[in-house]
MIFI-743797 format. One record per residue (C-alpha): residue in three letters; chain; x, y, z. Coordinates in Angstrom, 3 decimals, decimal comma. Each point is the difference from the previous one (the first is absolute). Layout:
<atoms>
+-----+-------+----------+----------+----------+
: res : chain :        X :        Y :        Z :
+-----+-------+----------+----------+----------+
: ALA :     A :        X :        Y :        Z :
...
+-----+-------+----------+----------+----------+
</atoms>
This chain:
<atoms>
+-----+-------+----------+----------+----------+
: res : chain :        X :        Y :        Z :
+-----+-------+----------+----------+----------+
: UNK :     A :    0,324 :   -0,065 :    0,025 :
: UNK :     A :    0,795 :    3,106 :   -0,674 :
: UNK :     A :    1,065 :    2,447 :    2,339 :
: UNK :     A :   -2,366 :    2,914 :   -0,848 :
: UNK :     A :   -3,248 :   -2,992 :    0,118 :
: UNK :     A :    1,459 :   -0,686 :    3,730 :
: UNK :     A :   -0,396 :    3,631 :    0,923 :
: UNK :     A :   -3,260 :    0,027 :   -1,763 :
: UNK :     A :   -0,988 :   -3,077 :    2,378 :
: UNK :     A :    1,206 :    1,914 :    2,485 :
: UNK :     A :   -2,143 :    2,925 :   -0,339 :
: UNK :     A :   -3,083 :   -1,680 :   -1,117 :
: UNK :     A :    0,296 :   -2,186 :    3,701 :
: UNK :     A :    0,493 :    3,492 :    1,500 :
: UNK :     A :   -3,010 :    1,380 :   -1,705 :
: UNK :     A :   -2,544 :   -2,515 :    0,936 :
: UNK :     A :    1,013 :   -0,149 :    3,497 :
: UNK :     A :   -0,284 :    3,837 :   -0,011 :
: UNK :     A :   -3,707 :   -0,622 :   -1,362 :
: UNK :     A :   -0,735 :   -2,506 :    2,643 :
: UNK :     A :    0,643 :    2,828 :    3,025 :
: UNK :     A :    2,899 :   -2,267 :    1,546 :
: UNK :     A :    1,454 :    2,359 :    2,725 :
: UNK :     A :    3,297 :    1,713 :   -1,291 :
: UNK :     A :    1,905 :   -1,822 :    2,546 :
: UNK :     A :   -1,124 :   -3,273 :   -1,485 :
: UNK :     A :    0,848 :    0,879 :   -3,614 :
: UNK :     A :    3,588 :    0,893 :    1,027 :
: UNK :     A :    0,577 :   -3,342 :    1,436 :
: UNK :     A :   -1,825 :   -1,381 :   -3,072 :
: UNK :     A :    2,191 :    1,646 :   -2,284 :
: UNK :     A :    3,308 :   -0,561 :    2,113 :
: UNK :     A :   -0,279 :   -3,516 :   -1,120 :
: UNK :     A :   -1,369 :    0,404 :   -3,419 :
: UNK :     A :    1,635 :   -1,446 :   -2,471 :
: UNK :     A :    2,553 :    2,001 :   -1,551 :
: UNK :     A :    2,664 :   -0,048 :   -3,021 :
: UNK :     A :    3,745 :   -0,096 :    0,528 :
: UNK :     A :   -0,316 :   -1,906 :    2,782 :
: UNK :     A :    0,009 :   -4,344 :    0,456 :
: UNK :     A :   -3,229 :    0,127 :    2,161 :
: UNK :     A :   -2,260 :    2,192 :    2,134 :
: UNK :     A :    1,159 :    2,511 :    1,730 :
: UNK :     A :   -0,881 :   -1,174 :    3,870 :
: UNK :     A :   -0,128 :   -2,750 :    2,524 :
: UNK :     A :   -0,453 :   -2,350 :   -2,403 :
: UNK :     A :    0,473 :   -1,193 :   -3,497 :
: UNK :     A :   -0,301 :   -3,206 :   -1,900 :
: UNK :     A :    0,781 :   -1,142 :   -3,521 :
: UNK :     A :   -3,237 :    0,243 :   -1,499 :
: UNK :     A :   -0,837 :    3,318 :   -1,479 :
: UNK :     A :   -3,763 :    0,665 :   -0,822 :
: UNK :     A :   -3,526 :    1,784 :    1,751 :
: UNK :     A :   -0,532 :   -2,991 :    1,428 :
: UNK :     A :    3,008 :   -0,346 :    1,867 :
: UNK :     A :    0,285 :    3,475 :    0,498 :
: UNK :     A :   -3,663 :   -0,196 :    1,985 :
: UNK :     A :    1,453 :   -3,098 :    1,930 :
: UNK :     A :    2,353 :    1,536 :    1,430 :
: UNK :     A :   -2,235 :    3,284 :    0,952 :
: UNK :     A :   -2,292 :   -2,375 :    1,648 :
: UNK :     A :    2,712 :   -1,467 :    2,185 :
: UNK :     A :   -0,182 :   -3,164 :    1,802 :
: UNK :     A :   -4,315 :   -0,318 :   -0,548 :
: UNK :     A :   -1,095 :   -2,425 :   -2,157 :
: UNK :     A :   -3,359 :    1,527 :   -1,368 :
: UNK :     A :   -1,411 :    0,851 :   -2,982 :
: UNK :     A :   -3,265 :    2,191 :    0,554 :
: UNK :     A :   -2,625 :    1,033 :   -2,980 :
: UNK :     A :   -0,496 :    3,875 :    1,268 :
: UNK :     A :   -1,561 :    2,749 :   -2,555 :
: UNK :     A :    3,477 :    0,771 :   -0,837 :
: UNK :     A :    1,297 :   -3,180 :   -0,736 :
: UNK :     A :   -3,329 :   -0,267 :   -2,557 :
: UNK :     A :    0,694 :    3,513 :   -1,042 :
: UNK :     A :    3,574 :   -1,126 :   -0,683 :
: UNK :     A :   -1,459 :   -2,998 :   -1,935 :
: UNK :     A :   -2,350 :    2,232 :   -2,466 :
: UNK :     A :    3,226 :    2,296 :   -0,649 :
: UNK :     A :    2,161 :   -2,654 :   -1,013 :
: UNK :     A :   -2,640 :   -1,527 :   -2,206 :
: UNK :     A :   -0,916 :   -3,129 :    1,778 :
: UNK :     A :   -3,145 :   -0,920 :   -2,567 :
: UNK :     A :   -3,040 :    1,132 :    1,568 :
: UNK :     A :   -1,770 :   -3,724 :    0,648 :
: UNK :     A :    2,838 :   -0,452 :    2,738 :
: UNK :     A :   -0,321 :    2,990 :    1,657 :
: UNK :     A :   -3,741 :   -0,061 :    0,405 :
: UNK :     A :    0,667 :   -3,583 :    1,223 :
: UNK :     A :    3,101 :    1,065 :    2,226 :
: UNK :     A :   -2,614 :    2,932 :    1,567 :
: UNK :     A :   -2,311 :   -2,318 :    1,695 :
: UNK :     A :    2,974 :   -0,938 :    2,226 :
: UNK :     A :    0,347 :    3,603 :    0,871 :
: UNK :     A :    2,030 :    0,745 :    2,920 :
: UNK :     A :    1,101 :   -3,746 :    0,363 :
: UNK :     A :    2,805 :   -0,869 :    1,462 :
: UNK :     A :    2,080 :   -3,103 :   -1,354 :
: UNK :     A :    2,185 :   -1,466 :    2,949 :
: UNK :     A :    2,879 :   -0,726 :   -2,566 :
: UNK :     A :    1,403 :   -0,702 :   -3,732 :
: UNK :     A :   -1,567 :   -3,273 :   -0,286 :
: UNK :     A :   -3,556 :    0,852 :    1,365 :
: UNK :     A :    0,293 :    2,777 :   -2,436 :
: UNK :     A :    1,015 :   -2,044 :   -3,111 :
: UNK :     A :   -2,228 :   -2,780 :    0,594 :
: UNK :     A :   -2,990 :    3,052 :    0,601 :
: UNK :     A :    0,789 :    1,934 :   -3,876 :
: UNK :     A :    0,574 :   -3,677 :   -1,692 :
: UNK :     A :   -3,367 :   -0,725 :    1,152 :
: UNK :     A :   -0,965 :    3,429 :   -1,311 :
: UNK :     A :    1,867 :   -0,914 :   -3,600 :
: UNK :     A :    2,904 :    2,323 :    0,356 :
: UNK :     A :    2,490 :   -2,361 :   -0,913 :
: UNK :     A :    1,968 :    2,458 :   -3,115 :
: UNK :     A :    3,357 :    0,928 :    1,375 :
: UNK :     A :   -1,344 :    3,446 :   -1,008 :
: UNK :     A :   -2,983 :   -0,001 :    2,064 :
: UNK :     A :    1,315 :   -2,056 :    3,502 :
: UNK :     A :    2,859 :    2,562 :   -0,415 :
: UNK :     A :   -2,494 :    3,087 :   -0,087 :
: UNK :     A :   -2,085 :   -1,140 :    2,796 :
: UNK :     A :    2,322 :   -1,415 :    2,159 :
: UNK :     A :    1,599 :    3,795 :   -0,533 :
: UNK :     A :   -3,397 :    1,682 :    0,860 :
: UNK :     A :   -0,461 :   -2,584 :    3,303 :
: UNK :     A :    3,742 :    1,048 :    1,321 :
: UNK :     A :   -0,794 :    3,381 :   -0,759 :
: UNK :     A :   -3,021 :   -0,248 :    1,897 :
: UNK :     A :    1,794 :   -2,346 :    3,158 :
: UNK :     A :    2,341 :    2,917 :    0,390 :
: UNK :     A :   -2,480 :    2,848 :    0,140 :
: UNK :     A :   -1,879 :   -1,666 :    2,155 :
: UNK :     A :    2,549 :   -1,009 :    2,430 :
: UNK :     A :    1,533 :    3,613 :   -0,298 :
: UNK :     A :   -3,036 :    1,856 :    0,619 :
: UNK :     A :   -1,255 :   -2,469 :    2,911 :
: UNK :     A :    3,247 :    1,979 :    2,218 :
: UNK :     A :   -2,131 :    3,129 :   -0,545 :
: UNK :     A :   -3,519 :   -1,260 :    1,334 :
+-----+-------+----------+----------+----------+
</atoms>
């Protein structure tokens, strides 16, 4: 991936987080561990060999293993063009928490979400929902 594309991707993540109105301190922490160009990994306390959105969101989620189908998760999936019929099926589980990856993959598999792109998009959305749920729960 070109340096300009990585920079754009970081800006897109920042914009998405800003739109969701996460407090400024949380945004600062997210940016501190965001994927960066010119380094071998992620800035922050942990790095892994994988460099993709799912890995990034898993790192943000920390030790938790949940996948959350929140409004933000469904909005993410819609924005990233998950087919409408799959979105409708997933929306029936609005605000449901899946306790781990196996439960999540079994659930979306039962809905016929099996193509790599669709699994990736749905998983990114549910991970984003989990990150936001755990981040915002501290502010209730």
